[in-house]
C-alpha positions as CSV (number, residue, x, y, z in Angstrom):
1,M,11.4,-9.8,8.7
2,A,8.0,-11.6,7.2
3,Y,5.1,-9.3,6.7
4,D,2.3,-9.0,9.2
5,E,-0.2,-11.6,8.5
6,Q,-3.2,-10.4,10.3
7,L,-2.7,-6.8,8.7
8,A,-2.4,-9.0,5.2
9,E,-5.7,-10.5,6.4
10,R,-6.9,-6.8,7.5
11,I,-6.2,-5.3,3.9
12,R,-7.9,-8.9,2.6
13,E,-11.0,-7.9,4.0
14,L,-10.9,-3.9,2.8
15,V,-10.6,-5.4,-0.5
16,A,-12.9,-8.0,-0.9
17,T,-15.3,-6.5,-2.8
18,E,-13.1,-4.8,-5.3
19,R,-12.9,-6.5,-9.1
20,G,-9.3,-6.7,-10.2
21,I,-7.6,-8.3,-7.4
22,V,-4.9,-10.2,-7.3
23,E,-2.7,-11.4,-4.1
24,K,1.0,-11.6,-5.2
25,K,4.5,-11.9,-2.9
26,M,6.7,-9.1,-3.6
27,F,8.7,-6.3,-1.8
28,G,9.1,-9.0,0.9
29,G,5.6,-8.6,1.9
30,L,2.0,-9.5,0.2
31,A,1.1,-7.3,-2.2
32,F,-2.5,-6.7,-3.5
33,L,-2.7,-5.9,-7.1
34,L,-5.6,-4.1,-9.6
35,N,-5.5,-4.8,-12.8
36,G,-1.9,-6.0,-12.5
37,N,-0.7,-2.8,-10.5
38,M,0.0,-2.6,-7.2
39,S,-2.4,-0.5,-4.6
40,V,-1.0,-2.0,-1.6
41,A,0.9,-4.3,0.5
42,A,1.6,-5.3,4.2
43,S,5.5,-4.6,4.0
44,G,8.2,-7.0,4.9
45,Q,8.9,-4.2,7.1
46,G,6.7,-4.1,9.3
47,G,3.5,-1.7,8.0
48,L,2.4,-0.7,5.1
49,L,3.6,-0.3,1.2
50,V,0.9,2.1,-0.3
51,R,0.6,3.3,-4.4
52,V,-0.4,6.9,-5.0
53,D,0.1,9.7,-6.9
54,P,3.6,10.6,-7.1
55,D,2.2,14.7,-6.8
56,E,0.6,13.6,-3.4
57,S,3.9,12.3,-1.9
58,D,5.0,15.3,-0.3
59,A,1.5,16.4,1.3
60,L,0.7,12.5,2.2
61,T,4.4,12.7,4.6
62,E,3.6,15.1,6.4
63,K,1.1,12.4,8.6
64,A,2.5,10.8,11.6
65,G,4.4,8.2,10.4
66,V,4.6,8.2,6.5
67,R,7.0,8.7,4.5
68,V,8.2,7.4,1.3
69,M,9.8,4.4,0.1
70,E,13.6,4.3,-0.5
71,M,15.2,1.7,-2.5
72,R,19.1,1.7,-3.2
73,G,19.4,5.0,-1.3
74,R,16.8,6.7,-4.3
75,E,13.7,7.9,-2.8
76,M,10.6,6.7,-4.8
77,P,7.8,9.6,-5.0
78,G,4.4,7.3,-5.5
79,W,5.4,4.6,-3.2
80,L,4.8,5.6,0.9
81,R,6.0,3.3,3.9
82,V,3.1,4.0,6.6
83,D,3.8,2.5,10.1
84,A,1.9,0.0,11.6
85,D,1.0,2.3,14.4
86,A,-0.6,4.6,11.5
87,V,-2.8,1.8,10.5
88,R,-4.2,0.4,14.1
89,T,-7.7,0.9,13.7
90,K,-10.4,0.3,10.3
91,R,-10.6,4.0,9.4
92,E,-6.9,4.5,9.1
93,L,-6.2,0.9,7.3
94,S,-9.2,1.6,5.0
95,T,-8.1,5.2,4.3
96,W,-4.8,3.8,3.0
97,V,-6.0,0.8,1.4
98,G,-9.1,3.5,-1.2
99,R,-6.1,5.6,-1.7
100,G,-4.4,2.7,-3.1
101,V,-6.5,1.0,-4.5
102,A,-8.4,4.7,-6.3
103,F,-4.2,5.3,-7.7
104,A,-4.0,1.9,-9.0
105,R,-7.8,2.0,-10.6
106,S,-6.4,5.0,-12.6
107,L,-3.5,3.5,-14.1
108,P,-4.0,1.1,-17.3
109,P,-4.5,-2.5,-16.6
110,K,-1.5,-4.4,-17.4
111,R,-1.3,-7.4,-19.5
């Protein structure tokens, strides 16, 4: 499954004023990196992939349509999958994009 181009465009609009944002195809989707750190992506599996503080992962999964990403059968705290239905409105999407960007901004830049 290819990533949702419309979702990617909606994300692009929300991060347009952020300095240091670069788009990169990864995880089968389109990721938005801030200073080299992934913040959010239009996932190739549908919906969003959002990078968050790993200590907040469990609490955030209590929201409808949110789960910890699994890679090779292992949960990856700090990486959340957010269903497309949970980001239908601009406000919903903005909340998740803002969370991902804020966390990426807290990380040291990658070279």
